[in-house]
FIDRENDO-812888 format. One record per residue (C-alpha): x, y, z. Coordinates in steps of 0.1 Angstrom, whole numbers, padded with zeros to 4 digits, always signed. Layout:
N
XYZ/...
This chain:
449
-0011+0250+1566/-0043+0243+1545/-0075+0254+1559/-0103+0229+1558/-0126+0255+1547/-0137+0260+1510/-0120+0289+1492/-0127+0304+1457/-0105+0325+1439/-0108+0362+1444/-0125+0381+1417/-0110+0416+1410/-0139+0441+1412/-0134+0478+1423/-0145+0491+1456/-0151+0456+1465/-0156+0438+1500/-0151+0402+1510/-0181+0383+1523/-0194+0349+1532/-0224+0331+1526/-0234+0301+1546/-0241+0273+1520/-0248+0244+1540/-0256+0231+1575/-0220+0221+1581/-0212+0259+1580/-0188+0253+1549/-0181+0287+1533/-0175+0301+1498/-0156+0332+1493/-0170+0359+1468/-0163+0396+1460/-0193+0422+1460/-0193+0450+1436/-0211+0485+1441/-0241+0474+1418/-0243+0438+1428/-0227+0406+1436/-0202+0383+1417/-0198+0347+1421/-0165+0329+1419/-0169+0326+1379/-0177+0363+1377/-0215+0360+1370/-0238+0388+1386/-0259+0376+1413/-0289+0392+1429/-0280+0408+1461/-0289+0390+1493/-0297+0407+1527/-0268+0421+1544/-0268+0396+1572/-0249+0375+1545/-0221+0401+1541/-0190+0401+1560/-0168+0429+1557/-0132+0418+1563/-0117+0432+1596/-0081+0438+1598/-0062+0440+1631/-0029+0436+1644/-0037+0412+1673/-0067+0389+1676/-0069+0371+1707/-0096+0343+1710/-0108+0341+1746/-0120+0367+1768/-0109+0353+1801/-0082+0363+1825/-0052+0355+1804/-0068+0368+1771/-0079+0402+1787/-0044+0408+1803/-0025+0399+1770/-0050+0425+1752/-0044+0450+1776/-0007+0451+1773/-0009+0448+1734/-0033+0478+1733/-0010+0498+1756/+0018+0492+1729/-0006+0507+1700/-0014+0475+1686/-0050+0474+1670/-0063+0444+1692/-0096+0425+1692/-0107+0401+1717/-0135+0376+1706/-0154+0351+1726/-0183+0328+1722/-0198+0337+1756/-0222+0360+1762/-0206+0374+1793/-0170+0383+1800/-0147+0361+1821/-0170+0337+1836/-0145+0316+1854/-0134+0348+1871/-0171+0354+1882/-0177+0320+1897/-0143+0317+1914/-0135+0318+1949/-0172+0315+1959/-0180+0348+1939/-0149+0366+1955/-0122+0353+1931/-0090+0341+1945/-0069+0362+1924/-0034+0354+1936/-0014+0341+1962/+0011+0359+1987/+0038+0332+1980/+0043+0324+1943/+0071+0301+1932/+0074+0276+1903/+0073+0248+1929/+0034+0255+1927/+0031+0245+1894/+0030+0214+1875/+0043+0207+1839/+0062+0183+1819/+0087+0211+1819/+0088+0225+1854/+0112+0255+1844/+0089+0269+1817/+0069+0290+1841/+0099+0306+1858/+0105+0333+1835/+0070+0348+1830/+0063+0344+1869/+0094+0367+1877/+0083+0394+1851/+0048+0397+1861/+0046+0389+1897/+0018+0386+1924/+0029+0422+1936/+0023+0434+1900/-0013+0422+1902/-0020+0434+1938/-0007+0468+1926/-0032+0470+1897/-0062+0462+1918/-0051+0489+1945/-0052+0516+1917/-0089+0506+1915/-0096+0506+1952/-0104+0469+1950/-0099+0458+1989/-0089+0422+1996/-0081+0397+2024/-0058+0369+2030/-0071+0334+2039/-0051+0303+2049/-0019+0294+2028/-0015+0328+2015/-0049+0330+1995/-0058+0366+1983/-0097+0372+1979/-0117+0403+1971/-0134+0416+2000/-0166+0423+1978/-0170+0406+1944/-0152+0388+1918/-0171+0413+1894/-0147+0439+1905/-0117+0421+1890/-0137+0418+1856/-0149+0453+1856/-0111+0464+1863/-0100+0444+1832/-0127+0456+1810/-0119+0492+1819/-0081+0485+1813/-0089+0471+1778/-0111+0502+1770/-0082+0526+1780/-0059+0507+1759/-0084+0510+1729/-0090+0470+1730/-0121+0458+1710/-0141+0430+1727/-0166+0411+1707/-0189+0384+1727/-0212+0360+1711/-0186+0355+1685/-0178+0318+1675/-0149+0310+1655/-0158+0286+1625/-0125+0285+1609/-0088+0294+1612/-0062+0293+1582/-0027+0305+1580/-0017+0333+1554/+0012+0352+1544/+0023+0372+1572/-0005+0363+1594/-0041+0344+1597/-0076+0346+1586/-0102+0338+1610/-0139+0331+1600/-0166+0335+1628/-0202+0340+1627/-0199+0376+1628/-0168+0386+1611/-0140+0377+1588/-0107+0389+1605/-0072+0390+1592/-0047+0396+1618/-0008+0395+1620/-0007+0380+1652/-0032+0354+1669/-0034+0345+1705/-0052+0314+1718/-0066+0320+1752/-0095+0299+1755/-0085+0280+1786/-0090+0243+1795/-0119+0218+1795/-0127+0224+1832/-0165+0235+1841/-0182+0229+1806/-0215+0246+1818/-0198+0280+1815/-0186+0273+1779/-0151+0253+1783/-0144+0235+1751/-0113+0217+1735/-0111+0247+1711/-0074+0256+1720/-0061+0221+1721/-0075+0212+1687/-0062+0242+1671/-0028+0234+1684/-0030+0200+1670/-0042+0214+1636/-0011+0238+1635/+0013+0208+1640/+0018+0215+1678/+0020+0184+1703/-0005+0185+1730/+0002+0169+1766/-0028+0146+1773/-0053+0166+1792/-0072+0154+1823/-0092+0169+1851/-0072+0186+1881/-0083+0201+1915/-0110+0178+1914/-0130+0157+1939/-0123+0118+1942/-0150+0093+1937/-0151+0058+1951/-0166+0023+1938/-0198+0010+1953/-0180-0011+1980/-0160+0019+1993/-0190+0040+1992/-0210+0015+2015/-0182+0016+2039/-0181+0053+2039/-0220+0055+2042/-0229+0081+2068/-0196+0101+2065/-0212+0125+2041/-0210+0161+2052/-0181+0154+2078/-0149+0177+2075/-0118+0178+2092/-0083+0188+2088/-0060+0159+2074/-0029+0152+2055/-0034+0134+2021/-0003+0118+2005/+0006+0103+1973/+0041+0091+1970/+0065+0119+1982/+0038+0146+1977/+0015+0155+2006/-0010+0185+2017/-0024+0194+2048/-0058+0210+2044/-0094+0205+2050/-0108+0169+2038/-0147+0167+2032/-0166+0134+2027/-0192+0134+2000/-0219+0111+1987/-0195+0102+1959/-0163+0101+1977/-0140+0129+1991/-0135+0164+1983/-0120+0196+2001/-0086+0215+1993/-0066+0187+2005/-0081+0161+1981/-0083+0187+1952/-0045+0195+1957/-0033+0159+1955/-0059+0151+1925/-0035+0171+1903/-0008+0145+1910/-0029+0113+1909/-0033+0090+1879/-0057+0063+1879/-0048+0030+1899/-0029+0050+1925/-0037+0045+1961/-0038+0078+1984/-0028+0075+2020/-0048+0099+2045/-0041+0108+2081/-0073+0119+2096/-0055+0130+2128/-0020+0145+2117/-0011+0157+2150/-0019+0126+2171/-0004+0091+2174/-0037+0074+2178/-0022+0041+2189/-0003+0059+2218/-0036+0077+2226/-0055+0045+2229/-0029+0026+2248/-0025+0054+2275/-0064+0054+2277/-0064+0018+2282/-0039+0019+2311/-0055+0051+2327/-0093+0045+2320/-0097+0009+2312/-0136+0011+2313/-0138+0037+2284/-0149+0026+2253/-0123+0032+2219/-0149+0053+2201/-0153+0078+2234/-0113+0083+2232/-0112+0087+2193/-0142+0111+2197/-0119+0135+2214/-0099+0140+2183/-0122+0132+2153/-0159+0141+2148/-0183+0117+2170/-0198+0102+2141/-0167+0094+2124/-0152+0081+2156/-0182+0057+2161/-0182+0042+2127/-0143+0038+2125/-0144+0020+2158/-0172-0002+2145/-0153-0010+2113/-0122-0020+2134/-0145-0042+2158/-0134-0022+2189/-0165-0025+2208/-0169-0025+2245/-0143-0015+2272/-0107-0004+2263/-0095-0032+2288/-0111-0059+2268/-0095-0047+2233/-0064-0066+2223/-0037-0045+2211/-0041-0059+2177/-0075-0042+2173/-0063-0011+2188/-0035-0010+2160/-0060-0017+2134/-0083+0012+2145/-0052+0035+2147/-0040+0027+2114/-0074+0034+2099/-0069+0069+2112/-0033+0076+2109/-0027+0054+2080/-0058+0051+2059/-0053+0037+2023/-0080+0044+1998/-0081+0037+1960/-0101+0061+1942/-0122+0047+1913/-0120+0081+1894/-0126+0118+1897/-0158+0137+1891/-0144+0149+1858/-0143+0181+1842/-0176+0190+1855/-0165+0201+1888/-0126+0204+1881/-0112+0238+1889/-0086+0235+1862/-0071+0211+1835/-0039+0194+1837/-0018+0191+1805/-0025+0211+1774/-0001+0227+1748/+0034+0211+1750/+0056+0239+1765/+0084+0226+1744/+0065+0240+1713/+0065+0276+1728/+0089+0302+1737/+0089+0308+1775/+0097+0346+1767/+0071+0354+1741/+0046+0323+1742/+0049+0322+1707/+0046+0289+1688/+0082+0279+1676/+0069+0262+1646/+0041+0287+1635/+0054+0323+1635/+0027+0348+1650/+0007+0323+1669/+0006+0324+1707/-0010+0306+1735/-0016+0320+1770/-0032+0307+1802/-0048+0273+1811/-0046+0261+1775/-0008+0257+1781/+0007+0225+1801/+0012+0245+1832/-0011+0237+1860/-0010+0256+1895/-0019+0244+1928/-0052+0254+1945/-0050+0290+1959/-0047+0316+1933/-0018+0301+1915/-0037+0295+1883/-0048+0332+1881/-0014+0343+1887/-0003+0322+1859/-0031+0338+1837/-0020+0373+1846/+0016+0364+1839/+0013+0345+1807/-0011+0370+1794/+0012+0400+1802/+0043+0385+1788/+0027+0375+1755/+0011+0410+1753/+0048+0424+1753/+0055+0408+1720/+0023+0404+1699/
């Protein structure tokens, strides 16, 4: 594949080094050779030396990993253990920012119950091999070696007792033990294929490598540096990309729906949210823009625009039967008083008002009680959209798994090119599943690069 960067022929000069000089604002580059006593341009003319910031010595490595996150660092550790000269580069100033902010700063690093059923992909079988070869127990064993204590929360989610920084520090130490070189503040400005490998141009180095690993993640949370680099690189290399969209993300509603939900903001409760045959029972939170909370984030990964979601705000109660019994036993009670025994008072009041159930239960026809019950047990809502990548925890879609080996993660069309982590079309449920995918995919690719 031809690079879009400008290349000049090499000029043969004894004891020379390759370097780049930025020649325009678009950061196109010309390639030169510099001799001991001066510099030659592409035509062989002697140039006056420039400051050494213009000179980039070619670095040759076995493995170059772009992306110093969970998957990239795990891959680097394994490659380094095998004696491979490995570099990790990242445009960020700090290592693994997504790990740092995850789980409220405590990193939900895996889950007690990992199966392929916890992942979405156009090819649901792709993730099985990696998840079997590097399990949640393998990662738990690793953190235990470092004395990192953890605790289990609902649905098998595992969190650090102290801080997510412990995970980052552990990965950095493992990289050092494996002689992995990590270079931050390094922005890739061009990638081209070469016989037996790749040439990568960055703002800091020209790097030749035999194996190139793209571990740049997805589009979620752009404020910490997320970009479309990995997806674009896949397309440039001729690989298919499954259309990306935000996942594990809050829903938003149109103005009419928001007006109906006015006053609900801040209310949280356990609910069942359903889309087709898929449902989740977890916490739901009303926001100024729509709804959020774990139940909503989970179902959002399955949702496409135009689909209604069904919500049961009282999954353990048949609300109509509750109201019917109360009408018989305590006919002077008001509907909102009965509903307030199973829902927050503010929510009970508003839903009763919207169903026009005012006054004594004895005066309410069953039709109104049915309507009130349905608004609780079978509430249909049509999201207008989501909050997008700004708040999405992950991206759904990515590099088509049919383009990759499930064993090595190497691109079938481009020998030596690998993709790991979130950039691939494998998206986990909420609860540590996406980190487990990062550990597993990085580990497996690291055995082959």
